[in-house]
N, C-alpha and C positions, 0 to 999 in steps of 0.2 A: 504494500500500500504506500503510495506516494502522498506527501503533504504538499499542497500548493499554497505558498504564501503570497497573498494578493495585495498589492500596493496600489492605492488609488491615486488619481491625478489631482492637480491643483483645484481647490474649491470643492472637491468631492468628499466621499466618506466610504467607510466599509460597506454601507448599504448599497453602493453602486454594484457590488459583486454578488448580491443575494441570489439572483437567478443562475449565475454561473456556478456558485457554490452548490446549489441544489443539483445541477447537472453533474458536477464532478463527484459529489457524494453518491449520486445514483449509479455512478460507474465504479464505485468501490474505493474511492480515494478520500483523503482528509483535506480540509481546507482551513486556512486561518486568514481572516481579514481584520484589519485594525484601522482605527481613526488616527491619522497623523496629526501632530500638534500644530496645525496650521493657524489656529487662532492665537497662539502664544508668540508675541513678537520677539521674545528672547530665545526661542528655539532655533538652533542651527541645524545644519544638514546632518551632523552626527546624532543630534537628538532625534531627528526623524528616523534615522536608521535604528537607533536604540529602541524606539517604540515598536518597530517591526521585530527586532531580535527578542524583546520581552514577550511579544505575542507568540512567537514561535516556540519559546520555552525549550523543552527537551526533545521536541519532535526531530526526527531524522528522515532520511530519504526525501530530501527537500528539493522542490523546484520553486524558484523565486520568479514571480510574474509582476512586472511593473508597467503601469499605464501612464501615458502622457507625461505630466510633470514628474511622476514617480520614477521616470528614467534617471533622474539625478540621485534617487535614493536606492534603487535596486542594486547597483554595483557596490555601494557602501555596505549593504547588508551582506553581500557575498564576500566582502573582505573580512567579515566578522563571524560568519557561520559557514559550515561546509555545505555547499549546495551542488546538486547534480547538474543543474542548468539554471541559466538566467534567460527569461523570455521577456523581451520588450514588445509591448502591444501598442502600436502607433504612439511611440514614446519619444521624448527628447533624449538625445545622446550627448552627454557632457564630455568636454575635453578638460584635461588637467588645468586647474587654475581659472576656469571659466565660471562665472556666476550664472545662476538661473535667469536673472534679469537681463544679462548680456547675451544669453543664448539666442534670443529672438533675432537680433541683428547679426551676430557673428555666424549663425548657422545659414543665413541667407533665406530663411523662411519667408515666402512672399505674403503680404497682407491678404486676408481672406476677402475683405470688402463686405463681409456679412456681419450685421450688428445684432440680429435677432439670435438669442441664445439657443432657442430650439432649432432653428434652421442651421446653425453652425455646428452644433454638437450632437443633436438628437433627432435629426430629420427623419430617420428610419425607425425610431422608437415609437410605439403606440402613444398617442398624446396623453392619455390618462396616466400611464406609467411614467412618462417623462415629467409630467407636472408633479407627480407624487415624489419622484426622486429629487427634482429641483427644490421642492419645498422642504423636504427632509434635510438635504445637504445645506441649504441656506439657513435653516433654523439651527443646525448643529454648529455651523461655522461662525455665526454671528458676524462680527466685524473682522473678517479674515485679514490678517496683516502680512504674515510671512516675511516680516521686515528683515530680520537677520538672515534667514535662510535664503531669501531672494538675492541678497547682496554678498553672500559668502562664497568665496572661490571654492570650486569643487576640489576636495582635499586629496584625492588619490593622485599619485605620480603616473600611474598607468592603469589600464583596464585590468580588473581582477582576473586571475587565472581560473576562469570558469567557462564552460561551453556556453556560447551566447547565440540566441536566435532572435530575429526581429520579425514581427508580423505586421505587414502593411495592410490597411483596410482600404479597398479600392474606391469606396464611396465617401471617404473622409474629406470633409470640407475644411477642417482646421489644419491638418497636416496632409496636404494633397499628394497623390501618388508620385508625380514627377519629382517634387521636392524630396519626398521620403527616399526614393531610390537613390538619389544623389547623396543625400545626407548619410544614409547607411553605408554607402560605398566609401565616402570620404572619412567617416569617423570609425567604422568597424572593419572595413575592407571585405564585407560579405554581401551576398545578394539576399534581400528580404524574402520571406515567405509572403504569400498574398492570399486574401480571401475577400469576399464581398462584405460590405458593412460600413457604417459611418464611424465617427470618432468614439462613440459609446457602444462599441460592438458587443460588450458583455451584457447589454440590455436588449439590443436588437436581435442578436443571433447567439444566445447563450449556448444552445445545443451544439452549433457548429464550432464555436470557440472551444468548448469543452472537448469536442472530438479532435480538434487540432492539438490541444495541449496534451491529451492522453496519447495521441499518435506520436508525440516526440519521445515517449518513454521507451527504454530498451525492451 
């Protein structure tokens, strides 16, 4: 039995993963999802990683899954725990010394031109579910600050020694396919895996995402 440690993106919460968790557990695996300390302006990147490590506890046979902004956190977790793999799901890929706030310009990510939160992140998620998730995450986050974490240079000197896969979502309007293919090649030197779905693919296609993750296991 594999444990999937699920790291949410910026402004999100552990609740974002609830459909995927049900799918993975239905396939005989364990999951752990946690709320990152994004509303604490004093929390740095290692504090975010520590929140994940605490949630993992003594679990072994671990696969770390990081979504979106969580791409800055997943590799730090893998530097502190033994993981069989790190899977980046339509995620930001940090470079040593780069801050999350600077990533947007340094990565060359083109502006989306979309102001509506639903249309940018959740266009393929049923509206009722999307509104429920947005309301839950907004209530939990309160006045999200991420002050220190956003301005803190990514602390690793190199990518951790862990097998890494990247999942590109072909309908993503936030991190578009053309940008992602280039970003993954430049930062990781690999070709991303691809599937249909928007930025919040764990809500729009949880069964397909679970099948992809389980399919990576030996």
